[in-house]
C-alpha positions, 0 to 999 in steps of 0.5 A, a space after each residue: 378821511 384821507 385825501 385819496 378816499 375824499 377824491 374817490 367819494 366825490 360825485 361827478 357833478 357834470 355827468 348824470 349818475 342816478 345813484 348819486 342822490 336819494 330816491 324816494 318811493 312815490 305813488 303820485 299822479 303826474 303828467 308827462 308831455 312828449 314832443 315828437 321830432 316833427 315838432 308838429 305833434 305832442 302827447 300828454 300822458 297821465 300816470 304815476 310817478 313811482 320813483 322820485 329824487 331831486 334829479 329825476 323820476 320814474 313815470 308809469 303809464 299803462 296807456 302809452 301808444 307803444 305799450 303793446 306794439 308788435 314786432 319791435 326790431 332790436 334796433 328800433 328806438 323810440 328816440 327816432 320818433 320823439 324828442 328827448 326833451 319832455 315836460 313834467 307836471 305834478 297837479 297836486 303841488 302845482 309843480 312844472 319842470 322840464 327834463 330829458 328822457 333817459 330810458 323808455 319802456 313799455 310802461 316806464 319813462 325814466 326822466 332826468 330833470 333839467 334843474 335840481 328840485 328842492 328836497 323838501 318839494 321832492 319829499 312832499 310829492 313822495 308822500 302824496 297818496 291817492 285816495 277816493 277824494 284825490 284823483 287826477 281827473 283832467 277837465 278836458 280828458 280828450 287831450 291826454 294819452 293821444 297823439 295831437 297836433 302842436 296847435 292844440 297845446 
């Protein structure tokens, strides 16, 4: 490989490039905790991690409070209400990590992790499949998928 090709093939390690790492298809339950900008409220969303890499993931949930919001104006941004920082929890592996929200859709949240995850852990999480004996059933279901005051965290 010549030096010019080597220079162009290097990835920018300082910036976030979602195409720079291997992404694994996944179907693993997870919890994403979002904090509102007022710092007085939070929401813990239960859902499924559908795409995973060492640098980030896609989280899917059909119970997001904004999923069927009518009349969204083109300038509206969810980031006016929620903070960019979030936490992710994968119950079956006991994985906790922090991250930054990069995109939000009606049913999807794209998260970039603050620290790169171990590739073996990512492969392990991606291989987890829900089944009749492996379901995410929170002990206190009232604290999920609803906006709650930070004092209840």
